[in-house]
N, C-alpha and C positions, 0 to 999 in steps of 0.2 A: 439666391444662387443660381446661376445658369447650370443646365444639366444637359446629358446627351442621350436623354431618353424621354418619352411622353408618359407620364403617370397619371393621365386622366382616367376617371373612373370607367370601367367596363363591366359587363354582366348585368344581372338583374338588380332591382331594387328590394334590398333586403326588408325594408320596412313594409312590403307588401307580402312577404314571405316567399320561401321556396320550398320545394318538397325535400324533406330530409335525406331521401334516397339519392338526390343528386350530389350531395356532399360526398366525395370520395374518400376511401380509407386512406390512401396516400395523396401527397401533394396538398394543394390548397384549392379552394373554389373562391373565385373573385365576384365581387359585386359592389355596391356602393348603397349609402344612405345619405339622402338629401345632397348628392353630388360628391360626397366624400368616400374615397376608395376604402373598401373594406376586404379582408380575407378571412375565409372560414376554414377550419381545419378540424379533423379528428385526431385527438391526442391521447396521451395516457391519462389526461384529467378529463376526458370527455370532449364534447364539442367546445370550441372557442373562437372567438372573433377579435381580429386586430386591425388597427390601420393598414392600410394597404401601401402606403408610400414609405420608403426607407427613410429614417431620420437624418442620414447623412446628406444625399443629393437628390432625395425623393424618387429614388428608382422604384419601378413597379414590382412588389414583392411576389405577385402572382406569377411573374415570369422567372422567378428564381428557383433554386434547387432546394428541395427539402431533404434534410437528413435527420432521420428519427423525429424529435420533436423541435427541430430548429429550422429556421428558413433562411437561406443565404441570397443576399441581394445580388442581382445580375451585373449590376454597374461595378461596383468596387468591393464586392465580396464581404460586406458586412453580414454578421450573423446574429440572429435574434431567436429568443426562446419563445415558441409559439405559445407556450401555457401562460406566460407573464407578459411578453412584450419587451421583456429586458433586452438590452443590447448587450451581446455576450463577447462580440469581438470587434474591433476597430474595422473600418474607420468610423462606423456609427458609434456615437458617444452618449446618445440618449435613447430610451425606450420608444415604443410605438403605442399609441392608445390601445386601450382594452374596451371592448364593447360587450354589452349583455346581450346573451342568447337565451331566447325562449323558445320553446317547443309547445306548438299547439296544433291538434288534429294532424299530425304527420307533417307539419311543416315547421321551418326554422324562420323565426322573426328576429330581427335586430332592429331596435327603434332608438336605443340611446346608448351614449358611452359611460362606461364604468368609472368611478374616481381613481385617480391616481393611486397605484400602490404605495402604501406608507413605507417608507426606508426605517428599517431597524435602527434603534439608537446605537451608536459606536459603543463598544464595550471592551475592545481589546487593546492591551498595551497602553492604558491611560497615561502612564507615568514615562513613556518613552517619547524621544524625539528623532524624527527622520528628517534628513536633508536631502534635497534633489537639487544637483547641479546642472542646470540646462532647462530652458523654457520652450523646447520645442516639442515634437510629436510624443516622444517617449516620456520625457518628464511630466508633462501634462497627463498623459494616459495613466502613469503610475500613480500620481496624485490622487486622480479620481477614483482608480480601482482601490487603492487603500481604504478610502472612505466607504466604498461599497462593500468591501470586505468587514467592515466593522472597526477599522482602527480608529482609536479614540485619542491617540497621542497628538503631539505636535507636529507638524508638517511645514517646513519651509522650503520654497522653491526659489533659487537664486538663478538669475539669468542675465547675461551681459547684453542682451537685446533689450531696447528700449520700449518695445511694444509687448503686451501680454500674449501668450501662446496664440498663434494663428494659423491659417489655412496655407501653409507654405507652399503645397504644389501650385496653388494660384499664383503665386508671385511671378511665375514665367507664363503663366497661362491668362486666365480671364482678367486678373488684377491689372497685369501689364497691358493686356489689349484694351482695357478700359470698359470692358463689360461686366466686371464684378466690382460693385460698390465698396468703398472702404468699410462700412459698417458691416459687411459680410464677411470680413476676413476674421475677426476674433472668433476662437472656438467657444469661449463663453464670456459672459460680461462679469463685471465687477461683483455683482450679487452672488455669482456662482461661488466664487472664492470666498466670500465673507460667509455664506451660508455653509460651506464645507470647512470653514476655519482653516483654509490654506494661506499660509502668509507668503506673499509674492514680492520678492525683491528684484526690481527691474532696473537695468542699467548698472548691476553691480557685478565685479568681477572677482573671481575666487583666485588668490595668488599662489596658494599651496594648500596641501592636506597633510595633516599631521596623523597618520594612521595610529601611531602609538597611542596617543592621547585621544584618538577618535575626535578630531576637531578639522574645522576648515578655516583657512586664514584669509581675509577679504583684504583685496588690494587698498581699500579705503581705510583701513585699520580696523581692529577687532576681529573676533573669531566667534565660531558657532559650533558647538559640541553636538555630536550625533551618536545615536544608538545604532542606527543604519545609515548608510550613504549610498545614493544613486548617482552615478555618473553618466549623465545623457548629455554630453558636451557637443556632439555633432561634428560637422565637418566644415571647413572654411574653403573659399574659392583660391585656386591656383592662379598666381599672377605669372606671367611670362618673364623670364629674366632679360629678355631682349630690350634694347633701349627704346623709350618713348611710351611705354605702356603704364607710366605712372603719371601721365597727364590728367588735367582735370576733366576731359570730355571722354576719358577711357572708364568704363564702370564694370564692375562685377554684378553679379545677380544671384545673391544667396537670401537677402532678408527682404522684408517689406520695405524698410527705409531703402534698401539699393533700388527696388523698383520704382520707387517714388522719386529718386534722384533722376533715374532713367526718364521717367514720364516728364518730369520738370525740364529736362536737357535736351530731349528729341522732339523735333517737329517734323510735319510732313514734308518740309522742305530739305530735311537732312539726308545724307546717304550714310547709311550704318553698316560698318563692317562687323559682323560677327566671328569671333575668333573662336574655333572649335565647332565641329559637327556634331556634338554631343546632345542628349535630350534637352538640357537646358538651352544650349545654342539654338537648336532648332525650333524649339517652343518659344524663345525669345524672338526668332527670325518671323515666326508666323504672328506673333502679337504685334511686333512693330510693323509689319506689313498692314495689319487691321488698322493701324494708326495712320497709314498712308506714307510711311518712310520708305525709301527705297533701300534695299537690303542685299548685301553680299556676304555670304558665308564661305569662310576659308577653313579647310580641314585637311588633315593627314590622309584620311581614308579615301580611296578612289569611289567607293560607295558608302554615303553617310549610314552610320550605325551598323554597318556590316558585321562587325565584331560582337554586337549585341543581338542581331536579328537574323544576320545572313544576308546573302545577296537579293532575293526576292523582295523581301520587306523593305530593305534598304533602297532598292530601285524605285518601288513603288513611293516611299516617302519623298525620294528626291524628285520624282516627278510631280508629286502634289505642290511641293515649294515652287518647282518652276514654272506650274500652272498658275501660280499665284504671284509670280513676279520675282522670286528670289533667284539671284544669279549665284552659282557655285564656282568656287576656285579649289577644286579637290586634287589630293595628292600633293599638296602644298602647305608649307609651315611659313607663319609670320616671323620675320626676322627683325623688325623694328617698325615704328610708327612716328613719323616726322613729316612736318609741312604739309599736314592734311592727307597723307597717303600711308598705306601699309605695305611695307616692302616684303616680297615674298623670296623663298629661297632659290627660285629660278631666275632672279634678277628682275622680274617684272614687279608691278605695283598695283595696288587697288586704292582709288580715290575714296576717302571716307571723312566726312566731318565729325563723326562720332564713332566710337568703337564700343562694343559689349564683348567681355570675355566670357568664354563657355568651355574651357578647356579641361574642366573637372574640378574635383575638391579633394583635399586630404582630411584625414580623421585628427580632430583636436586631442592628442594623445599626452601632451605635456602634464596635466595634472595626474594623469594614471601613472606615467613613467615615474614621476617624481614621488609618488606615494608607495613605490616598490612593487607594484602590481606586475603580474607575468603578462609580457607584451609579446605577441607574434603575429605582425601585421595588423594588430588590434588588440584590444584587452581581452584575453582568453577568459571566458565564462562558460559554466555548464549550462544545462537545460533549464535551470531556475534563473538564469543570468547573473549568478554569483561569480565573482572573480577569485584570484587566489587568496585575497583576504576575505574571510567570511563575514565581515561586516560591511564590505563594499560590493555593490552590484554595479553592472555596466549595461548599457542597452544602445540600440540604434547604430548610428553610422561608426561608432568606435568599437563595436562589440564583435569578437570573432567567436562565435558560438557554434555548437555542433550541428551541422547542417545534415543534408539527406546523406542517409548511410554512414553516418558518423564523421564525414568529411567536414573539417572546419571551414566556416564561411564567414566572410565579412560583407554584407550587403547595404547599399545605400537607397533604401526605399522607404517612403512615408508610411505606408500601411504596416510594413515590418516593423518600423520602430516603434509605432503605436502598440503594437501586439507584444513587442520586447517589453514595453513599459507595463503593459497589464500583467505579463507573466512575473516580471521582477516584483511588482506589487505583492504578489502571493508569496513569492520566496522570501521576501523581507517578513513575513509574517509567518513564515513556516508552514504555508499551506501548499500542498503538493498540486502544482499546476504547470507541468513541463512544458516547455516549447516545442511543439511538433508540427509547426505550420510550415508550408512550402512559402517562399516569398512571393508577394504579388505587387505589380504595379500597372498603372496605365499611363499611356501617352498620347496626347492629342495633337493632332495635326489638321488644323482647319475643320473640316467635316468628318474627318477620320479618327477613330480611337482604337489604339491597338491595346489590348489586354494580354498580360504576360504573367504566368506563374511557374514557378520553379527557379532554378538558379544553374545557368550554362556558361561557364568561363570558357569553355572550348567544347566540341563536339566532334563525332566521328561521322554522323549522318544527319541530314535533314530531310523531313518527310512532310510533304505538304498535301492537304486534302481540300479540294476546292480551287479557288483562283484568287491568289494575292492581287493581280492586277485589277480584278473586278471587285475587290474588296469584301469578299466572302471566302475566308479560308481558316483552317486550323493547321499551324505549322508545328510540327513536333521535331525537338532536338534531342538527339540520342548519342549515348556514350556507353562503350562496352555492352550493346545490345539492350541497353534500358533507356527508357524515355526520362529525361532530367529536366526538361522545361517544355513549355507549350505556349505558343502566342496564337491569339485569335483575332480576326477583323470580322465584325458582325455576326459573332457566333458565341454568343454571352453564356449560354448554357453549356457549350462545350467547355468554356473557360472554367466555369464551376466544377464541372465533372472532372476536368484535369486536376484541378485542386485537390479533390478527393482521392483521386488515384495517386498522386504524388505524395500524400501523406505517409509518414514512416509506418 
């Protein structure tokens, strides 16, 4: 998988020993063994050594933020237990290796890895059956965390997608650009589901939920009973109601199959009109430029992503795309597509042999509504992700959860959806693990990555430190005198610190 950071080993060779006095009381100490990155830390369990590359995208953990006995990756804010190597918080889903620490003559030596920590045999609720509807980030993370918590009952995951859970953020990034191979996309292989006894039903649609009898009815016939149900149905792309956008060469971009259809249809000889200057739209534009296609972006904002990032970052992003050959038509709306051209609301048109839609998504709430759940712009849940029905939980794009300072929020981010799933797994088992995380996402535009933590639907003030134009900045969004979100460019530690400060 491609990364946006170099995780090459740094520091001394631990097999030759380092003086114990060089290991700090706080933070971590970086080195290597036979070229493999290692970090050493003093913890409540004494000196420990772990693999130094994050199990998500190989981020350098020595550049991350230590909080207590945990270490947070600087790239995508995954969190690990320093004492055990366990992945505590998504997007990392696998532990990092543990290494044996030996102290001799005032020196610390690390020469070999320890065996993988044995997982305890599942022992909880062996007679129960949990059903997960949705095969995306939340559903997958919930299924895995249920087993990690010791759930021994049945788990059935039902997904309308024909592909097993995969790395959805890369659909519009590396995978569409052609820099991520298909085999990199699945979150886990078939053996993973078999080993955890997770029954994965792909290409299966749930027609309805009978909350009274606690069962889900399948469109293909038959039903499944549940003791607890997780709805992680995600969102679906919005198609314009204007004429012409239902033609064969007009594409949405949400699933891996969507990306494959775009890849099969678009060549370097095509002119692609991307409708929408959204995250998906702009990431698709960058990926298609990487493939050599000419790209025009049509969007209603005069500055792309201004409503998300403010004018400075939006202007910088626009300049990046223009420097890479993207042509913008901003302050404009598409009113139709016919005869190889997109008609705009000012009477002009943009010639395009292909069209990609990136005008946003809407949450899939139909099942929740039919089940009689409390809906208010999303499925209303508590901090355990439990809905108004105590046996039904909801996560990810469809969940309206208690956000910062008790304000309800519904946020469409990959990492947030994964963490929702992990919290829901605990809630389904009556384990107290309330959701208290500020949302986090990252957006990649060519060689520039923006990391964003918090949630700002609007703001009273934006305060910038550094230079956005020079791609070295921290941008804070304030409302009612309080920082509610922070965006950073090439200031990864500042992003991690902001995430800690924004916790309730």
